[in-house]
C-alpha positions in Angstrom: -87.9 48.4 -127.5 -90.8 50.4 -128.1 -94.5 48.0 -126.9 -97.8 50.2 -127.9 -99.7 48.6 -125.1 -103.0 48.7 -123.5 -103.3 48.7 -119.4 -103.4 45.7 -118.3 -106.0 45.5 -116.3 -108.4 46.4 -119.0 -107.3 43.4 -120.8 -108.0 41.5 -118.1 -111.6 42.9 -118.0 -112.5 42.8 -121.4 -110.8 39.2 -121.5 -113.1 38.3 -118.9 -116.5 40.2 -120.4 -116.1 38.9 -123.8 -115.6 35.1 -122.1 -118.8 35.7 -120.5 -120.6 37.8 -122.5 -121.8 39.6 -119.6 -120.8 42.7 -117.3 -122.2 41.1 -113.9 -120.2 37.5 -114.4 -117.0 39.5 -116.0 -117.5 41.8 -112.9 -118.0 38.5 -110.4 -115.3 37.2 -111.0 -112.9 39.5 -111.0 -114.3 40.7 -107.4 -115.2 44.0 -109.1 -118.8 46.5 -109.8 -120.3 46.4 -113.0 -119.7 49.6 -112.8 -116.1 48.9 -112.3 -116.2 46.7 -115.7 -118.2 49.6 -117.8 -115.9 52.0 -117.1 -112.8 49.7 -117.8 -114.2 48.6 -121.0 -114.9 52.2 -121.7 -111.3 53.0 -121.3 -110.4 50.9 -123.1 -112.4 51.3 -126.7 -111.6 54.8 -125.8 -107.4 53.7 -125.7 -107.9 52.1 -129.3 -110.6 54.1 -130.8 -113.2 51.5 -131.6 -115.8 49.9 -130.3 -115.7 46.1 -128.9 -118.8 45.5 -127.7 -122.0 46.2 -129.7 -125.1 46.8 -125.9 -128.0 45.3 -126.9 -131.2 45.4 -124.8 -130.9 41.9 -123.2 -127.2 41.3 -124.8 -124.2 42.1 -124.6 -122.3 41.1 -128.1 -118.6 41.5 -129.6 -118.2 43.7 -132.6 -116.0 42.5 -135.2 -113.0 44.2 -133.9 -113.8 43.2 -130.4 -114.0 39.2 -132.0 -110.5 39.7 -133.6 -109.1 40.8 -130.5 -110.1 38.5 -128.5 -108.0 35.3 -129.2 -104.6 37.3 -129.1 -105.5 39.0 -125.5 -106.6 35.9 -124.5 -103.7 33.6 -125.6 -101.4 36.8 -124.4 -103.0 36.2 -120.5 -102.3 32.4 -120.5 -98.9 32.5 -121.1 -98.4 35.6 -118.7 -100.1 33.6 -116.7 -98.1 30.3 -116.8 -94.7 32.3 -117.1 -96.2 33.2 -113.3 -97.0 29.9 -112.3 -93.8 28.6 -113.1 -91.9 31.2 -111.2 -93.4 30.9 -108.3 -92.9 26.9 -108.0 -89.6 27.8 -108.8 -89.7 30.4 -105.8 -91.2 27.8 -103.9 -88.2 24.9 -104.5 -84.8 25.0 -105.6 -81.9 26.5 -103.7 -83.2 28.2 -100.4 -79.5 30.5 -99.3 -79.4 30.9 -95.3 -77.0 33.1 -94.3 -75.7 33.5 -90.6 -72.5 33.7 -88.3 -70.8 30.4 -88.0 -71.0 30.5 -83.9 -75.4 29.6 -84.6 -74.2 27.4 -87.9 -72.5 25.3 -85.5 -74.0 25.3 -82.4 -77.2 25.3 -83.3 -79.2 25.5 -87.0 -76.7 22.5 -88.7 -77.6 20.0 -86.1 -81.6 21.2 -87.0 -81.4 21.4 -90.4 -81.9 17.9 -91.0 -85.3 17.8 -89.9 -85.9 21.0 -92.0 -84.6 18.6 -94.8 -86.6 15.9 -93.7 -89.6 17.7 -94.3 -89.0 20.0 -97.6 -86.8 17.7 -99.7 -88.0 20.0 -102.8 -85.5 22.7 -101.5 -81.5 22.5 -101.8 -80.5 24.5 -98.7 -76.9 26.7 -99.1 -75.9 27.7 -95.7 -73.5 30.9 -95.9 -71.3 30.9 -92.6 -70.0 34.6 -92.3 -70.0 37.1 -89.3 -70.3 40.0 -91.7 -73.7 41.6 -92.6 -76.0 40.5 -96.0 -76.0 43.0 -98.8 -79.4 41.8 -100.4 -78.8 44.0 -103.4 -75.8 42.7 -104.5 -75.8 38.8 -102.4 -78.2 35.9 -103.9 -78.9 35.3 -100.2 -82.8 34.4 -99.6 -82.5 35.0 -95.5 -80.0 35.7 -92.4 -80.2 35.1 -89.3 -78.4 37.4 -87.1 -77.2 38.5 -83.5 -78.1 42.3 -82.4 -80.9 44.2 -81.7 -82.8 43.8 -84.4 -82.0 47.3 -86.2 -81.2 46.6 -89.6 -82.6 49.9 -91.8 -84.4 49.2 -94.6 -84.7 45.3 -93.6 -87.8 43.5 -91.5 -86.5 41.2 -88.4 -87.9 38.5 -86.5 -87.0 38.1 -83.0 -85.9 34.0 -82.9 -84.1 33.8 -79.5 -83.3 35.8 -76.9 -80.4 35.3 -74.8 -78.9 34.6 -71.3 -74.9 34.4 -70.4 -73.8 32.2 -67.9 -70.7 29.7 -67.1 -69.9 26.3 -68.9 -67.3 23.6 -68.6 -66.8 20.1 -69.0 -68.2 17.8 -66.4 -64.9 15.7 -66.1 -63.2 19.7 -65.4 -66.1 20.6 -62.7 -65.4 17.5 -60.6 -62.0 17.7 -61.5 -58.6 18.5 -59.2 -59.8 20.8 -57.6 -63.3 20.8 -58.0 -65.3 23.5 -59.4 -67.9 24.6 -56.8 -68.2 27.9 -55.9 -67.2 31.1 -58.0 -64.1 31.9 -56.2 -62.9 28.1 -57.7 -62.1 29.7 -60.6 -58.6 31.3 -59.7 -57.0 28.5 -60.4 -59.0 26.9 -64.0 -58.3 28.9 -67.7 -60.6 31.0 -69.0 -61.7 30.8 -72.1 -62.3 34.5 -73.9 -64.5 35.4 -76.9 -65.8 38.4 -78.1 -69.1 38.5 -77.2 -69.8 42.1 -74.9 -71.1 40.3 -71.9 -67.2 39.6 -70.4 -65.0 37.9 -67.8 -64.7 41.5 -66.2 -68.7 42.0 -66.4 -69.7 38.5 -65.2 -67.2 38.3 -61.8 -68.8 41.6 -60.8 -72.1 40.2 -60.8 -71.2 37.4 -59.3 -68.7 38.9 -56.5 -65.6 37.1 -56.8 -62.7 39.5 -57.1 -59.4 37.7 -59.4 -57.5 38.3 -62.8 -60.2 38.2 -65.7 -57.0 38.7 -68.1 -55.3 35.4 -68.6 -57.0 32.6 -70.3 -57.1 31.7 -74.2 -59.3 33.9 -76.3 -60.9 32.4 -79.4 -62.6 35.1 -82.0 -65.5 32.7 -82.4 -67.8 31.3 -80.1 -67.9 28.0 -81.4 -64.5 27.2 -80.8 -64.9 28.5 -77.0 -67.3 26.5 -76.5 -65.5 23.4 -77.8 -62.0 24.1 -76.1 -64.6 24.1 -73.0 -66.4 20.7 -74.3 -62.4 19.6 -74.1 -61.7 20.2 -70.6 -59.6 23.5 -72.1 -61.3 25.9 -69.5 -64.1 27.6 -68.2 -66.6 29.2 -70.9 -69.3 32.0 -70.8 -72.3 30.2 -73.2 -74.8 32.3 -74.7 -78.0 29.4 -73.7 -79.4 28.9 -77.3 -75.7 28.0 -78.7 -75.0 25.6 -75.9 -78.3 24.0 -74.9 -77.0 20.9 -77.0 -74.0 21.1 -75.3 -75.9 20.7 -72.0 -78.7 18.5 -72.8 -76.5 15.6 -74.0 -74.1 15.7 -71.0 -71.1 17.2 -72.7 -71.0 21.0 -70.7 -72.7 21.3 -67.7 -73.6 25.0 -65.7 -72.2 26.0 -63.3 -73.5 28.2 -60.4 -76.9 29.8 -60.8 -75.4 33.4 -61.8 -77.4 34.4 -65.2 -76.6 37.7 -66.7 -79.7 38.6 -69.5 -77.9 39.8 -72.8 -79.9 42.9 -74.2 -79.9 41.2 -77.8 -81.1 38.8 -79.4 -81.0 36.3 -82.8 -83.1 37.6 -85.5 -84.4 36.2 -89.4 -83.7 39.0 -90.8 -84.5 40.1 -94.6 -86.2 42.3 -97.1 -89.6 42.9 -95.6 -91.0 41.4 -99.4 -89.2 38.8 -98.9 -90.6 37.1 -96.4 -93.6 36.8 -98.6 -91.7 34.2 -101.1 -92.9 30.8 -100.9 -89.5 28.7 -99.8 -88.7 31.6 -97.1 -92.3 31.3 -95.4 -91.7 27.6 -94.8 -88.3 27.6 -93.4 -89.8 30.8 -91.1 -92.4 28.8 -89.8 -90.0 25.9 -89.4 -87.4 27.7 -87.6 -89.9 29.1 -85.1 -90.6 26.0 -84.4 -87.4 24.7 -83.6 -86.8 27.7 -81.4 -90.2 26.8 -79.6 -88.9 24.1 -79.0 -85.4 24.9 -78.2 -86.6 27.7 -75.8 
């Protein structure tokens, strides 16, 4: 359906000028110059092919056409403003869909989400746990947390948490028989592996220890690796952010003083304009407060 509509900005200017019967006051309301108001009105009158105002020496009055045009224009602008307000209110409440990796969800985010929900009961959090990257053009996702270098084309990425990698195990395993006191003691214990780029081979090289790093149990998710370590199933290489709560609670202990800096980080990721959404802004601000406390 074809709609023959004049420029919206010109209609806004006309409505303000007609309501005040003053180009000067309309300019003040719209935060433009009086000349800009005059230009918009002239352009609208030329588009309509008829005058809307009669300029008197010290007064501005509406023509018959201007009087007839004012009411429907004002009503239409009010309807558009109300629809926009409803849209913004909807975007500031309702569902907030977050996508992140299963390991980060299980070991960091889920533990903290109750605090966010207590602060923002107007938002219904929907957490999607997946290792797959989000296609924001096809998926109904508001924001993602991803692990990498922060270089996803077309997306804005804000660094959330950096990483260092170190060995951990349960307190019982560390103090058991045989106990773990030196890196060489790991020869007598099961090594737990995941798919992270810093492997036991790299850790042993940094520690100056030679041993068979192919043995042990392998997992495809870091949270499973850490859970196996908590239950005493072996020694794991942990990323600092994922293991912070387990260390604080005493479920795991850090072994040795060897820590390898990771070259990747956790990032908050979304299309640039998504960061302007009210619900994304409040989640982003809360998330970075939590990350600062965690760090």
